[in-house]
C-alpha positions as CSV (number, residue, x, y, z in Angstrom):
1,M,-56.4,-36.6,43.3
2,T,-57.1,-32.9,42.8
3,N,-55.0,-31.0,40.3
4,L,-54.0,-27.3,40.4
5,L,-53.5,-25.6,37.0
6,V,-51.8,-22.3,36.5
7,F,-52.3,-20.4,33.2
8,E,-50.4,-17.2,32.3
9,F,-50.2,-15.4,28.9
10,P,-49.5,-11.9,27.5
11,S,-52.4,-9.5,27.7
12,T,-52.9,-5.8,27.0
13,G,-56.3,-5.9,28.7
14,P,-58.9,-5.2,29.4
15,F,-58.3,-5.5,33.1
16,G,-60.4,-5.0,36.3
17,A,-64.0,-3.9,35.8
18,E,-63.6,-3.7,32.0
19,A,-62.5,-7.3,32.0
20,E,-65.5,-8.3,34.1
21,K,-67.8,-6.9,31.5
22,A,-65.8,-8.2,28.5
23,Y,-65.3,-11.8,29.8
24,S,-68.6,-12.5,31.7
25,D,-69.7,-15.0,29.0
26,L,-66.4,-16.7,29.0
27,A,-66.5,-17.0,32.8
28,A,-69.9,-18.6,32.6
29,D,-68.6,-21.1,30.0
30,I,-65.6,-21.9,32.1
31,A,-67.8,-22.5,35.1
32,E,-69.4,-25.4,33.2
33,Q,-66.1,-27.2,32.5
34,D,-66.1,-30.8,33.5
35,G,-64.1,-31.4,36.6
36,L,-63.7,-27.8,37.5
37,I,-63.9,-27.0,41.3
38,W,-63.0,-23.3,41.1
39,K,-61.1,-20.7,39.1
40,V,-59.3,-17.6,40.3
41,W,-58.9,-15.0,37.6
42,T,-55.4,-13.3,37.6
43,E,-54.1,-10.2,36.0
44,D,-51.1,-7.9,36.2
45,P,-51.5,-4.8,34.0
46,G,-48.0,-3.6,34.8
47,R,-46.4,-6.8,33.4
48,Q,-49.2,-7.1,30.8
49,V,-50.2,-10.6,31.7
50,A,-53.4,-12.4,32.6
51,G,-54.4,-15.9,33.4
52,G,-55.9,-18.0,36.1
53,V,-55.5,-20.6,38.8
54,Y,-57.8,-23.5,38.5
55,L,-58.6,-26.5,40.7
56,F,-59.8,-29.6,39.0
57,R,-61.2,-32.8,40.4
58,D,-58.4,-34.8,38.6
59,E,-55.5,-34.7,36.2
60,A,-57.6,-35.8,33.2
61,S,-60.0,-32.9,33.7
62,A,-57.2,-30.5,34.0
63,Q,-55.4,-31.8,30.8
64,A,-58.6,-31.7,28.8
65,Y,-59.0,-28.0,29.9
66,V,-55.4,-27.2,28.9
67,E,-56.1,-28.4,25.4
68,K,-59.5,-26.6,25.1
69,H,-58.2,-23.3,26.6
70,T,-54.9,-23.3,24.7
71,A,-56.9,-23.7,21.4
72,R,-59.3,-20.9,22.5
73,L,-56.4,-18.5,23.3
74,A,-54.7,-19.4,20.0
75,S,-58.0,-18.4,18.2
76,F,-57.5,-15.0,19.9
77,G,-54.0,-14.8,18.6
78,I,-52.4,-15.6,21.9
79,T,-49.7,-18.2,21.6
80,E,-47.1,-17.5,24.3
81,I,-49.0,-19.5,26.9
82,S,-47.6,-21.0,30.1
83,A,-49.7,-23.8,31.5
84,T,-48.4,-25.6,34.6
85,S,-50.1,-28.4,36.4
86,Y,-49.5,-29.6,39.9
87,E,-50.8,-32.5,42.0
88,V,-52.4,-31.2,45.2
89,N,-51.3,-32.6,48.6
90,E,-54.8,-32.6,49.9
91,A,-54.1,-33.6,53.5
92,L,-51.7,-30.7,54.0
93,S,-53.9,-28.3,52.0
94,L,-56.9,-29.1,54.2
95,V,-54.8,-28.1,57.3
96,D,-54.4,-24.7,55.8
97,H,-58.1,-24.2,55.0
98,A,-58.1,-25.2,51.3
99,V,-61.5,-25.7,49.8
100,L,-61.0,-28.8,47.7
101,K,-64.5,-29.9,46.9
102,R,-67.5,-28.1,45.4
């Protein structure tokens, strides 16, 4: 069953186009993560938070990524991390146009 993962953490930036330049190598690395179907990058400069919403093929892939990304963020000095995982109701999601496979 697919698994939705939501990460959020404090960030002072960069945001927008500056983030695109700064994190392009990171985005390429994330794209190669086992079990990843897609990621949506999120940011809110007003609240000074960033993160992402990920869809993984299964819970094991999502949990492996939580461990990897939490360690990576900690290496940047980011420790106030929220990572929440949800099982996806695929049947209902497909009715509402969700893309659940790559």
